C-alpha positions as CSV (number, residue, x, y, z in Angstrom):
1,M,312.9,263.5,279.3
2,T,313.1,266.9,277.5
3,T,311.5,270.3,277.6
4,T,311.9,272.9,274.9
5,D,315.1,274.3,276.4
6,R,316.8,271.5,278.3
7,V,317.1,267.8,279.1
8,I,315.6,267.0,282.6
9,T,317.0,264.3,284.7
10,P,315.3,262.6,287.7
11,A,317.6,264.7,290.0
12,D,316.5,267.9,288.2
13,F,312.9,267.0,288.7
14,A,313.4,266.3,292.4
15,E,315.2,269.6,292.8
16,D,312.4,271.5,291.0
17,L,309.8,269.9,293.3
18,A,311.7,271.0,296.4
19,K,311.8,274.6,295.1
20,R,308.0,274.9,294.8
21,P,306.7,277.5,297.3
22,Y,304.3,275.1,298.9
23,F,307.0,272.6,299.8
24,E,309.3,275.3,301.0
25,K,306.5,276.4,303.4
26,L,305.7,272.8,304.3
27,R,309.3,272.2,305.5
28,K,308.8,275.1,307.9
29,G,305.5,273.6,309.2
30,D,303.3,276.0,307.3
31,L,300.2,274.0,306.0
32,D,297.9,275.2,303.3
33,L,294.7,273.8,304.8
34,R,292.4,275.7,302.4
35,W,290.3,272.6,302.1
36,F,290.2,272.1,305.9
37,E,289.3,275.6,306.9
38,A,286.7,276.2,304.1
39,E,283.0,276.6,305.0
40,P,280.9,273.7,303.7
41,G,278.9,274.9,300.7
42,G,281.1,277.9,300.2
43,G,282.7,276.7,296.9
44,V,285.9,275.2,298.2
45,W,284.4,272.5,300.4
46,G,281.3,270.7,299.3
47,T,278.9,269.2,301.8
48,W,279.0,268.3,305.5
49,G,276.7,266.6,307.9
50,S,275.5,263.9,305.5
51,K,275.1,260.4,307.0
52,A,273.9,257.8,304.5
53,E,272.2,254.8,306.1
54,P,272.6,251.4,304.3
55,S,269.3,249.9,303.1
56,R,268.5,246.2,302.8
57,R,270.8,245.8,299.8
58,G,273.7,247.7,301.4
59,L,274.8,251.3,300.8
60,T,273.4,252.1,297.4
61,L,273.8,255.2,295.2
62,M,270.2,255.9,295.9
63,D,270.8,255.8,299.7
64,V,273.7,258.3,299.4
65,D,271.8,260.7,297.1
66,S,268.8,260.6,299.5
67,A,270.8,261.3,302.5
68,S,272.9,264.1,300.9
69,G,270.3,265.7,298.7
70,L,272.7,265.4,295.8
71,A,270.4,263.9,293.2
72,A,271.4,265.0,289.7
73,G,270.1,268.3,288.4
74,L,269.5,269.2,284.8
75,V,272.9,270.5,283.8
76,G,276.4,269.5,284.8
77,P,278.9,272.4,285.5
78,P,282.1,272.6,283.4
79,V,284.4,271.3,286.1
80,T,286.2,268.1,286.9
81,A,284.6,267.4,290.3
82,P,282.3,264.8,291.8
83,R,278.7,266.0,292.2
84,G,278.5,268.0,295.4
85,A,282.2,268.6,295.8
86,G,283.9,272.0,296.2
87,L,286.6,273.1,293.9
88,D,290.3,274.0,294.3
89,P,290.4,277.8,293.6
90,D,293.2,277.2,291.2
91,A,291.3,274.7,289.2
92,G,290.2,275.7,285.7
93,M,287.1,274.9,283.7
94,T,286.6,271.6,281.9
95,P,284.6,271.6,278.6
96,W,282.8,268.3,278.8
97,E,281.1,267.2,275.6
98,I,277.9,265.9,277.2
99,N,276.5,268.2,280.0
100,D,272.7,268.0,279.8
101,K,270.7,265.5,281.7
102,W,268.2,264.8,278.9
103,E,271.1,263.7,276.7
104,L,272.1,260.7,278.9
105,W,269.6,260.1,281.7
106,A,267.2,257.2,282.4
107,D,265.0,257.0,285.5
108,N,266.2,253.4,286.0
109,L,269.9,254.2,285.6
110,T,271.0,254.1,289.3
111,N,269.1,250.9,289.9
112,L,270.5,249.3,286.8
113,Y,274.1,250.1,288.0
114,E,273.5,248.6,291.4
115,E,272.0,245.5,289.8
116,A,275.0,245.3,287.5
117,C,277.3,245.3,290.5
118,S,275.3,242.7,292.5
119,R,274.9,240.3,289.5
120,Q,278.4,240.2,288.1
121,W,279.5,236.6,287.3
122,N,282.7,234.9,286.4
123,A,283.1,233.2,283.0
124,T,285.9,231.1,284.4
125,A,284.4,229.8,287.6
126,D,280.6,230.3,287.4
127,I,280.2,228.1,284.3
128,D,280.4,224.4,285.0
129,W,282.8,223.7,282.2
130,R,283.9,220.3,283.5
131,H,280.4,219.0,282.8
132,L,280.1,220.2,279.2
133,E,278.7,217.3,277.2
134,A,279.8,216.3,273.7
135,L,277.5,217.3,270.8
136,P,277.2,215.7,267.4
137,P,279.9,217.2,265.1
138,D,277.4,219.2,263.0
139,M,275.7,220.6,266.0
140,E,279.1,221.5,267.6
141,R,280.2,223.2,264.4
142,A,277.0,225.2,264.1
143,L,277.2,226.3,267.8
144,C,280.9,227.2,267.4
145,Q,280.1,229.3,264.3
146,F,277.3,231.1,266.3
147,C,279.7,231.7,269.2
148,T,282.2,233.1,266.8
149,F,279.6,235.6,265.5
150,L,278.6,236.5,269.0
151,T,282.3,237.1,270.0
152,M,282.5,239.6,267.2
153,A,279.2,241.2,268.1
154,E,280.3,241.8,271.7
155,Y,283.5,243.4,270.4
156,L,281.3,245.8,268.4
157,A,279.4,246.9,271.5
158,T,282.5,247.5,273.5
159,D,284.4,249.4,270.8
160,V,281.4,251.7,270.2
161,L,280.6,252.4,273.8
162,A,284.0,252.8,275.5
163,P,285.1,256.0,273.7
164,W,282.1,257.8,275.1
165,L,283.1,257.4,278.8
166,P,285.4,260.5,278.9
167,K,282.7,262.6,277.1
168,F,280.2,262.4,280.0
169,N,280.4,265.2,282.5
170,T,281.6,263.8,285.9
171,Y,278.6,265.4,287.5
172,F,276.5,262.6,286.1
173,H,278.6,259.8,287.6
174,E,275.7,257.3,287.2
175,I,276.1,257.1,283.4
176,K,279.9,256.7,283.7
177,L,279.5,253.9,286.2
178,F,276.8,252.2,284.3
179,I,278.6,252.3,280.9
180,A,281.8,251.1,282.5
181,S,279.8,248.2,284.0
182,Q,278.4,247.5,280.6
183,A,281.8,247.5,279.0
184,M,282.8,244.9,281.6
185,D,279.7,242.9,280.7
186,E,280.5,243.0,277.0
187,A,284.1,241.9,277.7
188,R,282.8,238.9,279.7
189,H,280.4,238.0,276.9
190,T,283.3,238.1,274.4
191,E,285.2,235.9,276.9
192,V,282.5,233.3,277.5
193,F,281.6,232.9,273.8
194,R,285.2,232.5,272.8
195,K,285.7,230.0,275.6
196,R,282.6,228.0,274.6
197,A,283.9,227.8,271.0
198,L,287.1,226.3,272.2
199,A,285.9,224.1,275.1
200,N,284.1,221.2,273.5
201,G,286.2,219.8,270.7
202,G,285.2,222.4,268.2
203,G,286.9,225.8,267.6
204,L,286.4,229.3,266.3
205,G,284.6,229.4,263.1
206,M,284.4,231.9,260.3
207,A,284.6,235.6,261.1
208,I,281.7,237.3,259.2
209,A,282.3,240.1,256.7
210,L,281.3,243.6,258.0
211,G,282.0,245.4,254.8
212,G,278.6,244.9,253.3
213,A,276.7,246.3,256.3
214,L,279.2,249.3,256.5
215,K,278.8,250.1,252.8
216,L,275.0,249.8,253.0
217,I,274.9,252.5,255.7
218,N,277.6,255.0,254.7
219,A,275.9,256.4,251.6
220,P,272.4,257.0,253.1
221,A,274.0,258.3,256.3
222,A,276.0,260.8,254.4
223,A,272.9,261.9,252.5
224,A,271.2,262.4,255.9
225,G,274.1,264.7,257.1
226,R,275.6,262.2,259.5
227,T,279.4,262.1,259.7
228,A,281.8,259.6,261.1
229,G,283.7,260.1,264.3
230,S,287.5,259.8,264.8
231,T,288.1,256.9,267.2
232,G,290.1,254.9,264.8
233,S,287.6,252.0,264.8
234,P,285.7,251.4,261.6
235,L,282.6,250.5,263.7
236,A,282.8,253.2,266.3
237,D,283.4,255.7,263.5
238,N,280.3,254.6,261.7
239,P,278.1,257.7,260.9
240,L,275.3,256.1,263.0
241,F,277.4,256.7,266.1
242,S,278.0,260.4,265.9
243,T,276.1,261.4,269.1
244,W,275.3,259.6,272.4
245,R,271.6,259.7,271.5
246,D,272.5,257.8,268.3
247,V,274.8,255.4,270.0
248,S,272.3,254.5,272.7
249,Y,269.5,254.0,270.2
250,C,271.6,251.9,267.8
251,I,273.4,249.8,270.5
252,H,270.9,249.6,273.4
253,V,267.6,249.6,271.6
254,V,268.2,248.1,268.1
255,F,271.3,245.9,268.4
256,E,271.1,244.7,272.0
257,G,267.3,244.4,271.8
258,A,267.8,242.0,268.9
259,V,270.7,240.2,270.7
260,L,268.5,239.8,273.8
261,S,265.9,238.0,271.8
262,I,268.7,235.8,270.2
263,F,270.1,235.0,273.6
264,R,266.7,233.8,274.7
265,F,266.6,231.7,271.5
266,G,270.1,230.4,272.3
267,E,269.0,229.2,275.7
268,F,266.0,227.4,274.0
269,L,268.4,225.8,271.5
270,G,271.0,224.8,274.1
271,K,271.4,221.0,274.2
272,T,273.5,220.9,277.4
273,D,273.1,222.4,280.8
274,V,276.3,224.4,280.3
275,D,275.1,225.9,277.1
276,K,271.8,226.9,278.6
277,S,273.6,228.4,281.6
278,I,275.8,230.5,279.4
279,F,272.8,232.1,277.6
280,R,270.9,232.6,280.8
281,M,273.8,234.5,282.3
282,V,274.5,236.8,279.3
283,M,270.7,237.3,278.9
284,Q,270.5,238.9,282.4
285,D,273.3,241.4,281.5
286,E,271.8,242.2,278.1
287,A,268.4,242.9,279.6
288,R,270.0,245.7,281.7
289,H,271.5,247.3,278.7
290,V,268.2,247.2,276.8
291,A,266.3,248.5,279.9
292,Y,268.6,251.6,280.0
293,G,268.2,252.2,276.3
294,A,264.4,252.1,276.4
295,M,264.2,254.3,279.4
296,H,266.8,256.7,278.1
297,L,264.8,257.0,274.8
298,K,261.7,257.8,276.9
299,Y,263.5,260.4,279.0
300,L,265.0,262.0,276.0
301,L,261.7,262.3,274.1
302,E,260.1,263.8,277.2
303,G,262.9,266.1,278.3
304,A,264.7,267.3,275.2
305,P,264.3,271.0,274.3
306,D,262.5,270.2,271.0
307,P,261.0,266.7,271.4
308,D,259.2,266.8,268.1
309,A,262.4,267.5,266.2
310,Q,264.2,264.8,268.3
311,R,261.5,262.3,267.4
312,E,261.7,263.0,263.7
313,D,265.5,262.8,263.7
314,L,265.3,259.6,265.7
315,H,263.0,258.1,263.1
316,R,265.6,258.9,260.4
317,L,268.3,257.4,262.6
318,A,266.1,254.3,263.2
319,D,265.7,253.9,259.4
320,L,269.4,253.7,259.0
321,A,270.0,251.6,262.1
322,E,267.4,249.0,261.2
323,M,268.9,248.6,257.7
324,F,272.4,248.4,259.1
325,F,271.6,245.7,261.7
326,T,269.3,243.7,259.3
327,D,272.3,243.3,257.0
328,L,274.8,242.8,259.7
329,F,272.8,240.3,261.8
330,F,269.7,238.7,260.2
331,M,271.0,238.3,256.6
332,Q,274.5,236.8,257.4
333,P,274.5,233.4,255.8
334,A,276.7,231.8,258.4
335,T,274.5,233.1,261.2
336,V,271.2,232.1,259.5
337,E,272.5,228.6,258.7
338,S,274.2,227.9,262.0
339,L,271.0,228.8,263.9
340,A,268.9,226.8,261.5
341,I,271.1,223.7,262.0
342,L,270.8,224.2,265.8
343,A,267.0,224.7,265.6
344,G,266.7,221.7,263.3
345,D,268.7,219.4,265.5
346,G,271.4,218.9,262.8
347,I,272.2,219.5,259.2
348,G,269.4,217.1,258.1
349,G,266.8,219.3,259.8
350,V,267.9,222.6,258.4
351,G,264.7,223.2,256.5
352,A,262.6,222.9,259.7
353,G,265.2,225.0,261.5
354,L,264.8,227.8,259.0
355,E,261.1,228.0,259.8
356,V,261.9,228.2,263.6
357,Y,264.5,230.9,262.9
358,K,261.9,232.9,260.9
359,D,259.4,232.5,263.7
360,V,262.0,233.8,266.2
361,Y,262.7,236.8,263.9
362,R,259.0,237.7,263.8
363,K,258.8,237.7,267.6
364,L,262.1,239.7,267.8
365,R,260.7,242.3,265.4
366,E,257.5,242.6,267.4
367,E,259.4,243.0,270.7
368,Y,261.4,245.8,269.1
369,L,258.3,247.6,267.9
370,S,256.6,247.3,271.3
371,R,259.7,248.5,273.1
372,T,260.1,251.6,270.9
373,A,256.3,252.4,271.0
374,R,256.3,252.3,274.9
375,A,259.2,254.7,274.9
376,G,257.4,257.2,272.6
377,L,258.8,256.3,269.2
378,D,256.2,254.4,267.2
379,R,258.1,252.6,264.4
380,R,255.1,250.5,263.3
381,G,254.4,251.1,259.7
382,R,257.8,252.5,258.9
383,C,260.2,249.9,260.3
384,F,263.0,248.7,258.0
385,F,263.1,245.3,259.7
386,P,261.1,243.4,257.0
387,E,257.9,241.8,258.2
388,E,259.1,238.5,256.8
389,L,262.6,237.3,256.1
390,P,263.2,236.8,252.3
391,F,263.6,233.0,252.4
């Protein structure tokens, strides 16, 4: 290891530590104790006298906040500290990127995190893989293709969401905890779909091309003044994902709202108990993510400094997001065809299967429009999800 003026060895480092004033005093029995002697609430020590009682579910975040009076306020301070903690007098300020409650909050956030913890499942042991039944080759191939697409889709969600964790002010620990739990959910979904593709005599299918969807959105996004980020990921750096508001709307409301409907379709299509079980389990996770997105959208539109301007900008974002995900998801030939084969009970029934797919799409679109309207963003009449698929 080097510094600007010399090479430092482990022995040098140990000697430097020993020379620090605190450790020289500590060797003489002189303790610092600034944290121990500080008055609660005086700035160095946080709170005292709080005794949180476990509720029926156990000791929840809600129980702790209720006992301590430390519910989240409207703005997080520029420090690296848990909400309610004091601060080392030598600590400096931390310029967090996201500090206002309206930017990130949802009234169901704490409950959703507690649910995420209590309903975690294991893709290795909680799926009864040993009883996976054989499918006809065309059905297995179609399901493996669909699982390959879903594996890619779950990568997308993780890659977009994870870089935002260090941007949230630690004052709002709820959003950090929830998004971390969601990243774990997405990882488990990637795992279970990959395992399903490889578990029943099939294999991973064709990776879909993302280039068309990315090109479709880049030009209109640039025209709307949206710029890419700098995470190094072509999806996370998409201009749609430039703010947390945009990320949450695109991922939680548009993308995962559609995926939730498709998971429900997947359970309906499942020909084995194992396949139905997989889709039931991922569906419960996806429902949490969508519930946060819808309630965050509602909170933002009610609490933002200029809700009318936010609403108009969200409409412009939704235009782009709907185009992006229509091209990425609903118009991918391999996805359309694999689902049609599954819905038609084989390649011979693909015509009937396409009609089922179109009917599912209509319901999916209506669910999206109802969800956004309830949150305060009425997309009916201007939605870029076409009323009917063009086939």
